[in-house]
C-alpha atoms as an extended CHARMM CRD file, in Angstrom:
* protein
*
        96  EXT
         1         1  UNK       CA             63.1700000000       -9.1860000000      -49.2930000000  PROA      1               0.0000000000
         2         2  UNK       CA             59.5240000000       -8.1050000000      -49.4290000000  PROA      2               0.0000000000
         3         3  UNK       CA             58.5970000000      -10.8120000000      -46.9380000000  PROA      3               0.0000000000
         4         4  UNK       CA             61.3100000000       -9.7310000000      -44.4110000000  PROA      4               0.0000000000
         5         5  UNK       CA             59.8090000000       -6.1840000000      -44.3200000000  PROA      5               0.0000000000
         6         6  UNK       CA             56.3030000000       -7.5010000000      -43.9580000000  PROA      6               0.0000000000
         7         7  UNK       CA             57.4510000000       -9.7070000000      -40.9690000000  PROA      7               0.0000000000
         8         8  UNK       CA             59.1530000000       -6.6020000000      -39.4320000000  PROA      8               0.0000000000
         9         9  UNK       CA             55.9860000000       -4.3780000000      -39.9730000000  PROA      9               0.0000000000
        10        10  UNK       CA             53.8750000000       -7.0080000000      -38.1990000000  PROA      10              0.0000000000
        11        11  UNK       CA             56.2480000000       -7.4150000000      -35.4170000000  PROA      11              0.0000000000
        12        12  UNK       CA             56.3360000000       -3.5920000000      -34.7830000000  PROA      12              0.0000000000
        13        13  UNK       CA             52.5460000000       -3.3480000000      -35.0420000000  PROA      13              0.0000000000
        14        14  UNK       CA             52.2740000000       -6.1980000000      -32.4100000000  PROA      14              0.0000000000
        15        15  UNK       CA             54.7030000000       -4.5470000000      -30.1750000000  PROA      15              0.0000000000
        16        16  UNK       CA             52.7720000000       -1.2510000000      -30.4310000000  PROA      16              0.0000000000
        17        17  UNK       CA             49.5220000000       -3.0640000000      -29.5020000000  PROA      17              0.0000000000
        18        18  UNK       CA             51.2110000000       -4.6100000000      -26.4090000000  PROA      18              0.0000000000
        19        19  UNK       CA             52.5400000000       -1.2460000000      -25.4140000000  PROA      19              0.0000000000
        20        20  UNK       CA             49.1520000000        0.4610000000      -25.7940000000  PROA      20              0.0000000000
        21        21  UNK       CA             47.6000000000       -2.2240000000      -23.5980000000  PROA      21              0.0000000000
        22        22  UNK       CA             50.2260000000       -1.9930000000      -20.9960000000  PROA      22              0.0000000000
        23        23  UNK       CA             49.7470000000        1.8310000000      -20.8560000000  PROA      23              0.0000000000
        24        24  UNK       CA             45.9900000000        1.1680000000      -20.7740000000  PROA      24              0.0000000000
        25        25  UNK       CA             45.7520000000        3.8080000000      -23.6640000000  PROA      25              0.0000000000
        26        26  UNK       CA             46.2220000000        6.4880000000      -21.0100000000  PROA      26              0.0000000000
        27        27  UNK       CA             48.4150000000        9.2210000000      -22.3940000000  PROA      27              0.0000000000
        28        28  UNK       CA             47.4590000000       12.0950000000      -20.0920000000  PROA      28              0.0000000000
        29        29  UNK       CA             50.3080000000       12.8600000000      -18.0520000000  PROA      29              0.0000000000
        30        30  UNK       CA             49.9290000000       15.0350000000      -14.9790000000  PROA      30              0.0000000000
        31        31  UNK       CA             52.7830000000       17.4890000000      -14.5620000000  PROA      31              0.0000000000
        32        32  UNK       CA             54.4390000000       17.9620000000      -11.2780000000  PROA      32              0.0000000000
        33        33  UNK       CA             54.7000000000       21.8840000000      -11.5770000000  PROA      33              0.0000000000
        34        34  UNK       CA             51.6590000000       22.7300000000       -9.6490000000  PROA      34              0.0000000000
        35        35  UNK       CA             52.6420000000       20.5140000000       -6.6290000000  PROA      35              0.0000000000
        36        36  UNK       CA             56.2870000000       21.6620000000       -6.7220000000  PROA      36              0.0000000000
        37        37  UNK       CA             55.2620000000       25.1970000000       -6.4650000000  PROA      37              0.0000000000
        38        38  UNK       CA             52.7210000000       24.4970000000       -3.6770000000  PROA      38              0.0000000000
        39        39  UNK       CA             55.3650000000       22.7460000000       -1.6370000000  PROA      39              0.0000000000
        40        40  UNK       CA             57.9840000000       25.4640000000       -2.1840000000  PROA      40              0.0000000000
        41        41  UNK       CA             55.4130000000       28.0180000000       -1.1620000000  PROA      41              0.0000000000
        42        42  UNK       CA             54.3890000000       26.0630000000        2.0280000000  PROA      42              0.0000000000
        43        43  UNK       CA             58.0780000000       25.5650000000        2.8810000000  PROA      43              0.0000000000
        44        44  UNK       CA             58.5830000000       29.3460000000        2.5070000000  PROA      44              0.0000000000
        45        45  UNK       CA             55.6490000000       30.1130000000        4.7890000000  PROA      45              0.0000000000
        46        46  UNK       CA             56.9070000000       27.7340000000        7.4200000000  PROA      46              0.0000000000
        47        47  UNK       CA             60.3400000000       29.3490000000        7.3180000000  PROA      47              0.0000000000
        48        48  UNK       CA             62.0530000000       26.2230000000        6.1510000000  PROA      48              0.0000000000
        49        49  UNK       CA             63.5340000000       28.1350000000        3.2670000000  PROA      49              0.0000000000
        50        50  UNK       CA             64.8060000000       31.6820000000        3.4830000000  PROA      50              0.0000000000
        51        51  UNK       CA             62.8860000000       34.2220000000        1.5760000000  PROA      51              0.0000000000
        52        52  UNK       CA             65.7300000000       35.1120000000       -0.6810000000  PROA      52              0.0000000000
        53        53  UNK       CA             66.3720000000       31.5520000000       -1.6240000000  PROA      53              0.0000000000
        54        54  UNK       CA             62.8480000000       30.4490000000       -2.3230000000  PROA      54              0.0000000000
        55        55  UNK       CA             63.0440000000       31.6040000000       -6.0710000000  PROA      55              0.0000000000
        56        56  UNK       CA             66.3360000000       29.7580000000       -6.5630000000  PROA      56              0.0000000000
        57        57  UNK       CA             65.1360000000       26.5490000000       -4.9400000000  PROA      57              0.0000000000
        58        58  UNK       CA             61.9470000000       26.7310000000       -7.0990000000  PROA      58              0.0000000000
        59        59  UNK       CA             63.9000000000       27.2710000000      -10.2950000000  PROA      59              0.0000000000
        60        60  UNK       CA             66.4550000000       24.4200000000       -9.6940000000  PROA      60              0.0000000000
        61        61  UNK       CA             63.6970000000       21.9690000000       -8.8250000000  PROA      61              0.0000000000
        62        62  UNK       CA             61.6610000000       23.3380000000      -11.9720000000  PROA      62              0.0000000000
        63        63  UNK       CA             64.6230000000       22.4630000000      -14.1790000000  PROA      63              0.0000000000
        64        64  UNK       CA             64.8000000000       18.9270000000      -12.6770000000  PROA      64              0.0000000000
        65        65  UNK       CA             60.9580000000       18.5900000000      -13.2980000000  PROA      65              0.0000000000
        66        66  UNK       CA             61.5200000000       19.5620000000      -16.9260000000  PROA      66              0.0000000000
        67        67  UNK       CA             64.2940000000       17.0980000000      -17.3240000000  PROA      67              0.0000000000
        68        68  UNK       CA             62.0770000000       14.3330000000      -15.7370000000  PROA      68              0.0000000000
        69        69  UNK       CA             59.7260000000       14.6410000000      -18.6390000000  PROA      69              0.0000000000
        70        70  UNK       CA             62.3580000000       13.3010000000      -20.9030000000  PROA      70              0.0000000000
        71        71  UNK       CA             62.4410000000       10.0990000000      -18.9460000000  PROA      71              0.0000000000
        72        72  UNK       CA             59.8720000000        7.5150000000      -18.2230000000  PROA      72              0.0000000000
        73        73  UNK       CA             59.3700000000        8.8370000000      -14.7220000000  PROA      73              0.0000000000
        74        74  UNK       CA             55.9320000000       10.2390000000      -15.4880000000  PROA      74              0.0000000000
        75        75  UNK       CA             54.8190000000        6.7300000000      -16.4510000000  PROA      75              0.0000000000
        76        76  UNK       CA             56.2640000000        5.1020000000      -13.3260000000  PROA      76              0.0000000000
        77        77  UNK       CA             55.2120000000        7.7190000000      -10.6890000000  PROA      77              0.0000000000
        78        78  UNK       CA             52.6960000000       10.1300000000       -9.7980000000  PROA      78              0.0000000000
        79        79  UNK       CA             53.0540000000       13.9970000000      -10.2190000000  PROA      79              0.0000000000
        80        80  UNK       CA             53.2430000000       14.5700000000       -6.5150000000  PROA      80              0.0000000000
        81        81  UNK       CA             56.0260000000       12.0300000000       -6.0060000000  PROA      81              0.0000000000
        82        82  UNK       CA             57.9640000000       13.4320000000       -8.7790000000  PROA      82              0.0000000000
        83        83  UNK       CA             57.4740000000       16.9140000000       -7.2870000000  PROA      83              0.0000000000
        84        84  UNK       CA             58.9110000000       15.6580000000       -3.9600000000  PROA      84              0.0000000000
        85        85  UNK       CA             61.7740000000       14.2210000000       -5.7190000000  PROA      85              0.0000000000
        86        86  UNK       CA             62.6450000000       17.1000000000       -7.9100000000  PROA      86              0.0000000000
        87        87  UNK       CA             62.5070000000       19.4030000000       -4.7080000000  PROA      87              0.0000000000
        88        88  UNK       CA             64.7740000000       17.1700000000       -2.9280000000  PROA      88              0.0000000000
        89        89  UNK       CA             67.2940000000       17.3540000000       -5.7380000000  PROA      89              0.0000000000
        90        90  UNK       CA             66.7550000000       21.0470000000       -5.9060000000  PROA      90              0.0000000000
        91        91  UNK       CA             67.6040000000       21.3440000000       -2.2550000000  PROA      91              0.0000000000
        92        92  UNK       CA             70.7930000000       19.1370000000       -2.7840000000  PROA      92              0.0000000000
        93        93  UNK       CA             72.0240000000       20.9890000000       -5.8020000000  PROA      93              0.0000000000
        94        94  UNK       CA             71.0800000000       24.6320000000       -4.9010000000  PROA      94              0.0000000000
        95        95  UNK       CA             73.5760000000       26.8500000000       -3.2260000000  PROA      95              0.0000000000
        96        96  UNK       CA             71.5110000000       28.1920000000       -0.2810000000  PROA      96              0.0000000000
């Protein structure tokens, strides 16, 4: 029984090392919030979003950005790409 646990322990440690090397030991995740707010602000200035709906759109997109942090998206895509995607989802789901 002891040998089984030692083998499992070594397997887990090996898998952890592989994962760390695959991530290149980089755990600094840039959040998409600042890009999201900048895009919404620019859209508002250009008149693409009505002034009263800007806050609602930003809030819906912000909620999607929060939810995206519970996935692997921040490891797969850059912060600007995620900001664009959550803004698109916000536009699809908001009621303006």
